[in-house]
ZAZA-372758 format. One record per residue: residue in three letters; z, x, y of N, C-alpha, C, O in turn. Coordinates in pm, whole numbers, padded with zeros to 5 digits, always signed. Each point is the difference from the previous one (the first is absolute). Last residue first. Layout:
ALAZXYZXYZXYZXY...
% end
This chain:
ILE-01207-10497+05650+00017-00085-00123-00086+00049-00114+00001-00058-00108GLY+00027+00199+00593+00103+00069-00095+00021-00081-00133+00092+00026-00077SER-00367-00187+00438-00059+00132-00042+00101+00072-00103-00040+00081-00084THR+00052-00532+00339+00004+00028-00153-00052+00113-00052-00037+00009-00117ASP+00237-00280+00575-00051+00111-00051+00010+00006-00149+00107-00007-00061ILE-00166-00408+00403+00096+00050-00107-00061+00140-00046-00114+00000-00048LYS+00096-00369+00507-00070+00088-00088+00100+00086-00096+00104+00052+00040LYS-00088-00566+00180+00055+00131+00018-00072+00098-00100-00025-00034-00116PRO-00222-00393+00334+00102+00035-00120+00038+00145+00029-00072+00083+00055PRO-00063-00389+00370-00046+00084-00111+00098+00033-00103+00119+00016+00023THR-00111-00458+00295+00071+00133-00024-00066+00070-00097-00001-00051-00112VAL-00261-00305+00413+00060+00013-00131+00067+00121+00002-00061+00096+00049ALA-00038-00300+00425-00073+00062-00096+00098+00013-00138+00122+00015+00014PRO-00050-00418+00323+00015+00127+00006-00083+00083-00122-00029-00062-00102LYS-00046-00393+00389+00023+00036-00126+00001+00164-00022-00102+00069+00006THR+00083-00548+00362+00042+00152-00018+00007+00026-00132+00066-00082-00063GLY-00146-00371+00281-00089+00088-00079+00007+00128-00026-00092+00060-00054ALA+00373-00259+00435-00055-00075-00088-00122+00073-00062-00072+00070+00071LYS+00492+00197+00093-00113-00061+00063-00087-00078-00107-00027+00054-00107ALA+00522+00049-00024-00093+00071+00040-00110-00086+00079+00013-00123+00001LYS+00536+00071-00026-00143-00050-00057-00095+00104+00042+00020+00069+00100PRO+00555-00102-00167-00107+00056+00068-00142-00038-00062-00018+00010-00121VAL+00472-00321+00122-00078+00107-00103-00118+00040+00080-00081-00081+00047ASP+00363-00272+00124+00059+00142+00038-00087+00106-00082-00010+00116+00039LYS-00040-00594-00133-00049+00036+00141+00027+00136+00037-00081+00057+00073VAL+00170-00343-00485-00049+00151-00006-00050+00037+00144-00070+00100+00015ASP+00248-00535-00096+00093+00078-00073-00041+00146-00013+00080+00087-00035LYS-00352-00449+00232+00110+00042+00084+00097+00095-00067+00067+00076+00071ASP-00593-00135-00212+00131-00046-00032+00109+00057+00094+00013+00122+00016ASP-00496-00009-00033+00050-00074+00111+00135-00055-00024+00061-00050+00094LEU-00298+00287-00444-00004+00085+00132+00066-00068+00110+00068+00069+00076ALA+00043-00249-00574-00125+00012+00073+00030+00092+00131+00116+00001+00041TRP+00153+00075-00486+00007-00082+00108-00147+00023+00051-00070+00097-00025ILE+00403+00049-00414-00132-00021+00040-00009-00095+00118+00045-00113-00020GLY+00331+00235-00362-00034+00089+00116-00157+00010+00052-00067+00102-00017GLY+00388-00349-00350-00062-00071+00129-00055+00082+00116-00027-00044+00111PHE+00231+00265-00496-00066-00126-00049-00081-00074+00097-00120-00024-00017THR+00134+00542+00105+00096-00091-00021-00065-00140-00041-00116-00031+00026LEU-00142+00488-00130+00028-00113+00121+00111-00073-00053+00013-00023-00120ASN-00063+00534-00031-00065-00120-00020+00041-00078+00104+00083+00037+00083ALA-00025+00487-00289+00008-00064+00122-00109-00135-00020-00119+00013-00027ALA+00440+00299-00342-00138-00034+00060+00018-00081+00122+00103-00065+00019LYS+00161+00402-00417+00020-00073+00111-00145-00035+00063-00087+00087+00005GLY+00355+00045-00530-00097+00016+00111+00023-00082+00128+00076-00097-00001SER+00170+00278-00509-00014-00082+00093-00090+00040+00101-00013+00122+00012THR+00026-00065-00567+00053+00071+00135-00030-00114+00126-00078-00094-00011GLY-00070+00024-00457+00138-00016+00019+00062+00053+00130+00112-00032+00038ASP-00578+00020-00194+00057+00115-00075+00146-00036+00015+00075+00080-00058ALA-00391-00374+00276+00003-00007-00144+00081+00100-00079+00037-00026-00115LYS+00135-00093+00594-00121+00041-00039-00002+00003-00141+00106+00018-00061LYS+00187-00297+00433-00002+00078-00132-00143+00040-00032-00088-00086+00002TYR+00264-00026+00524-00054-00049-00121+00032+00076-00120+00040+00114+00024GLU+00069-00233+00544+00035+00082-00119-00049-00061-00112+00022-00120-00014ARG-00177+00049+00564+00079-00043-00122-00012+00085-00113-00104+00064-00017HIS+00017-00137+00590+00011+00097-00111+00065-00059-00117+00115-00042+00015ALA-00408-00183+00418+00131+00034-00040-00015+00085-00148-00097-00006-00075VAL-00222-00230+00543+00001+00096-00125+00180+00038-00025+00080+00034+00087GLU-00406-00452+00175+00136+00076-00026+00003+00075-00119-00001-00048-00113VAL-00434-00128+00446+00088-00014-00117+00116+00088+00019+00011+00095+00078VAL-00441-00359+00209+00112+00098+00009+00070-00026-00136+00015-00113-00045CYS-00557+00049+00187+00136-00069-00018+00108+00106+00027-00025+00114+00038GLU-00561-00184-00096+00103+00078+00038+00120-00104+00027-00017-00118+00032ALA-00467+00158-00329+00109-00075+00075+00103+00079+00032+00045+00082-00079GLY-00405+00092-00192-00005+00015+00151+00101-00073+00062+00045+00047+00105LEU-00229-00255-00544+00027+00147+00016-00018+00024+00151-00084-00065+00063VAL+00063-00359-00306+00072+00012+00128+00023+00157+00018+00089+00041+00074ASP-00318-00234-00465-00053-00072+00113+00066+00035+00129-00058-00030+00105GLN+00237+00158-00530-00119+00077+00033-00076-00055+00127-00061+00079+00072PHE+00426-00296-00276+00039+00098+00099-00113+00094+00038+00000+00066+00104SER-00120-00573-00249+00068+00123-00052+00029+00097+00096-00056-00001+00110SER-00195-00394+00006+00073-00051-00127+00083+00124-00082+00059-00023-00106LYS-00385-00182+00571+00104+00098-00028+00079-00050-00129+00065-00105-00003GLY-00386-00163+00254-00080+00131-00026+00083+00114-00044-00050+00111-00013GLU+00300-00497+00255-00124-00020-00055-00073+00136-00003-00005+00075+00098VAL+00527-00149-00122-00099+00022+00102-00135+00006-00070-00016+00070-00100ARG+00438-00381-00092-00077+00118+00005-00094+00021+00125-00051-00093+00064SER+00557-00139-00037-00145-00033-00045-00096+00133-00004+00010+00093+00080TYR+00557-00307-00036-00097+00107+00007-00131-00065-00053-00008-00098-00075LYS+00441-00151+00352-00072+00033-00133-00098+00109+00007-00049+00028+00110LYS+00343-00190+00241+00058-00080-00103-00071+00026-00138+00042-00043-00107GLY-00141+00304+00500+00148-00030+00010+00055-00089-00086+00123-00005-00014ASP-00574+00143+00021+00009-00081+00127+00157-00014+00009+00045-00087+00075SER-00356+00495-00318+00109-00086-00018-00007-00075+00143-00034+00055+00105LYS-00305+00269-00451+00043-00028+00135+00107-00115-00006-00003-00073-00099LEU-00209+00506-00216+00043-00129+00007+00041-00027+00148+00045+00086+00077LEU-00226+00335-00205-00066-00083-00105+00036-00160+00008-00072-00089-00047GLY+00224+00485+00338-00108-00083+00034-00073-00066-00088-00106-00054+00031LEU+00546+00346-00024-00127+00075-00002-00122-00079+00024-00105+00066-00001ARG+00539-00273-00024+00018+00103+00096-00124+00092+00005-00021+00059+00105HIS+00026-00409-00427+00015-00053+00120-00010+00108+00126-00076-00009+00096GLY+00126+00133-00566-00146-00061+00014-00008-00051+00170-00096+00029+00071PHE+00503+00127-00240-00080+00110+00039-00136-00051+00016-00076+00054+00081LEU+00392-00360-00210+00033+00056+00149-00090+00103+00024-00042+00012+00115ILE-00010-00204-00539-00035-00091+00112+00026+00058+00140-00077-00012+00096VAL+00220+00238-00475-00150+00017+00011-00038-00103+00107-00089+00030+00078ARG+00545-00054-00184-00037+00114+00078-00146+00046+00024-00037+00066+00096ASN+00195-00466-00337+00031-00010+00139-00040+00135+00073-00054+00000+00111GLN+00008-00007-00579-00081-00086+00055+00006+00012+00155-00092+00041+00070THR+00372+00132-00449-00052+00084+00113-00110-00077+00081-00043+00059+00099LYS+00235-00236-00500+00128+00061+00076-00055+00069+00128+00074+00008+00098ASP-00395-00184-00423+00075-00091+00060+00102+00054+00095+00005-00046+00114THR-00376+00398-00193+00085-00083-00083+00060-00117+00073+00006+00007+00123ASN-00311+00442-00031-00044-00149+00000+00068-00060-00115-00054-00013-00110TRP+00166+00450+00430-00037-00034-00125-00016-00171-00007+00068-00081+00064LEU-00141+00532+00292+00055-00144-00020-00040-00053-00134-00116-00001-00041THR+00195+00532+00255-00056-00081-00080+00056-00156+00013+00121-00023+00004GLU-00180+00489+00313+00074-00115-00032-00053-00086-00094-00100-00059+00041LYS+00080+00588+00246-00064-00110-00093+00100-00099-00030+00118+00031+00010VAL-00251+00348+00398+00108-00056-00078-00057-00104-00071-00083-00076+00051THR-00103+00517+00249-00018-00127-00068+00137-00031-00073+00078+00087-00039GLU-00266+00251+00498+00070-00005-00135-00009-00144-00049-00016-00088+00084GLY-00141+00178+00339-00085+00063-00086+00047-00007-00137-00080-00009-00094ALA+00408+00034+00505-00113-00072-00006-00107+00087-00082-00022+00120+00015PHE+00504-00027+00089-00049-00014-00130-00146-00086-00018-00042-00046-00106PRO+00314+00151+00524-00035+00126-00067-00067-00023-00137-00077+00086-00044GLY-00013-00487+00379+00115+00089-00018-00037+00124-00074-00117+00027-00026THR-00188-00467-00054+00073+00034+00113+00113+00116-00046+00041+00011-00116LEU-00340-00276-00193-00064+00031+00133+00056+00069+00111-00071+00042+00091LEU+00088-00104-00688+00096+00011+00138-00090+00036+00117-00057+00109+00001ARG-00106-00361-00473-00004+00127+00080+00081+00000+00119-00019-00089+00084PHE+00026-00190-00600+00013+00002+00149+00008+00136+00069+00084+00086-00028THR-00235-00366-00468+00025+00131+00057+00002-00032+00147-00093-00065+00049LEU+00182-00232-00519-00044-00003+00127+00028+00137+00076+00115+00046-00001GLU-00178-00303-00510+00054+00123+00062-00052-00003+00149-00122-00006+00018THR+00184-00411-00368-00103+00067+00082+00098+00121+00073+00107-00020+00057GLY-00070-00279-00561+00040+00016+00118-00105+00080+00090-00102+00046-00050PRO+00254-00299-00461-00097+00048+00063+00047+00023+00158+00083-00082+00040ASN+00183+00126-00529-00016-00087+00099-00114+00061+00111-00002+00121+00026GLY+00208+00065-00442-00149-00047-00014-00029-00086+00123-00113-00045+00014THR+00535+00292-00158-00004-00140-00005-00150-00061-00016-00026-00108-00054GLN+00136+00607+00088+00105-00064-00095-00023-00168-00019+00021-00053-00110LYS-00316+00324+00417+00006+00044-00141+00084-00063-00103-00039-00030-00113ALA-00209-00190+00546+00127+00053-00034-00005+00064-00151-00036-00066-00097THR-00403+00011+00433+00066-00069-00103+00136+00064-00055-00009+00112-00051VAL-00370-00159+00494+00079+00092-00091+00053-00081-00090+00001-00121+00025ASP-00391+00130+00413+00058-00061-00119+00074+00096-00082-00041+00114-00019ALA-00039-00018+00551-00052+00007-00130+00071-00086-00111+00122-00014+00004ALA-00222+00167+00580+00066-00103-00100-00068+00001-00129-00121-00023-00008GLY+00172+00319+00508-00037-00011-00127+00060-00112-00069+00120-00025+00015ASP-00053+00145+00448-00092+00095-00037-00061-00022-00135-00110+00050-00022LEU+00386-00299+00455-00026-00013-00162-00112+00074-00020-00108-00034+00049ALA+00430+00151+00361-00119-00061-00030-00015-00027-00146+00049+00087-00073VAL+00406-00019+00442-00100+00051-00117-00126-00073-00005-00012-00103+00067HIS+00520+00240+00229-00126-00074+00002-00092+00061-00103-00014+00121-00016TYR+00547-00137-00053-00123+00080+00035-00110-00105+00033-00012-00109-00055LYS+00602+00190-00052-00114-00100+00020-00124+00087+00067+00016+00090+00082GLY+00389+00114-00427-00027-00053+00137-00116-00087+00003-00067-00022-00100ALA+00263+00477-00211+00021-00166+00027-00021-00029+00137+00026+00076+00094PRO-00275+00373-00266+00136-00046+00048+00004-00168+00002-00093-00071+00039ILE-00245+00370-00355-00007-00067+00149+00146-00043+00011+00055-00056-00095LEU-00029+00427-00234-00062-00137-00001-00017-00031+00152+00063+00059+00088GLY+00155+00348-00260-00138+00005-00003-00071-00136+00013-00123-00004+00000GLY+00597+00067+00031-00030+00028-00114-00138+00004-00035-00035-00024-00116SER+00270-00068+00542-00032-00113-00086-00037+00027-00130-00036-00096-00070LYS+00139+00431+00400+00116-00087-00029-00024-00127-00078+00092-00063-00052ALA-00438+00367+00155+00096+00067-00078+00113-00084-00024+00053-00005-00111VAL-00394-00156+00385-00049+00004-00121+00110+00068-00102+00016-00044-00114LYS+00046+00057+00584+00029-00148-00062-00025-00008-00148+00074-00057-00079ASP-00154+00477+00307+00143-00039-00017+00021-00154-00050+00090-00037-00076ILE-00526+00182+00199+00054+00081-00109+00146-00033-00025+00034-00026-00115THR-00214-00174+00480-00053-00057-00112+00045+00075-00125+00042-00060-00099GLU+00055+00247+00515+00090-00136-00016-00051-00068-00128+00084-00055-00071PRO-00316+00434+00226+00107+00049-00074+00098-00123-00022+00082+00001-00091ASN-00625-00015+00126+00108-00035+00083+00140+00042-00080+00019-00044-00113VAL-00586+00186+00119+00119-00030-00089+00130-00013+00104+00023+00082+00089GLY-00480+00013+00069+00033-00136-00024+00103-00018-00088+00030-00117-00025ASP-00213+00559-00031-00051-00076+00113+00025-00141-00038-00042-00048-00106LEU+00099+00425-00191+00121-00043+00062-00036-00105+00127+00091-00061+00056PRO-00312+00259-00562-00039-00036+00128+00137-00065+00071+00061-00091-00055ILE-00108+00483-00335+00067-00126+00029-00025-00050+00139+00057+00056+00094ASP-00166+00380-00284-00085-00097-00071+00045-00151+00033-00070-00096-00032ASP+00309+00503+00167-00124+00003+00083-00088-00114-00065-00090-00045+00072PHE+00482+00153-00276+00012-00112+00103-00116+00007+00098-00021-00087+00085MET+00015+00208-00623+00012+00070+00140+00023-00095+00112-00073-00099-00001MET+00208+00158-00563-00051-00100+00115+00000+00081+00122+00094+00073+00031
% end
């Protein structure tokens, strides 16, 4: 590898240090994001249906990176699904009950919705028995942009959407 081939414009040393300290993952914390994707999924072991949400970070040194979270559609997780639906604009609340927003019935209908999420790291066991680490959202880690609990989280200008981070080039010439 030649360092002449690595673009250094816009690379922040602080970002490199943070990535190194977090094991290559987006560091734990709260981030202004936009919902970038929503796909139906099925759990391999239980067969439970769910929705995998993809959030794109809009601010800070990790702007453009994504974090995914799966919401499972089970009785135990119904409150979490409702919370995410409310914070992303599928549901509205009068403080006493929730109601559906007309014309919106799935997370696909609110792609581009902006909110604040809290990223945490979790350890898990891989299929081969080894352990891994992933960046996910905390159980209740989603807030509306104007929520007082996230007033200090840096926000991007309305409608800002950073460029997608290009995939890393892999040298396959020696293979």
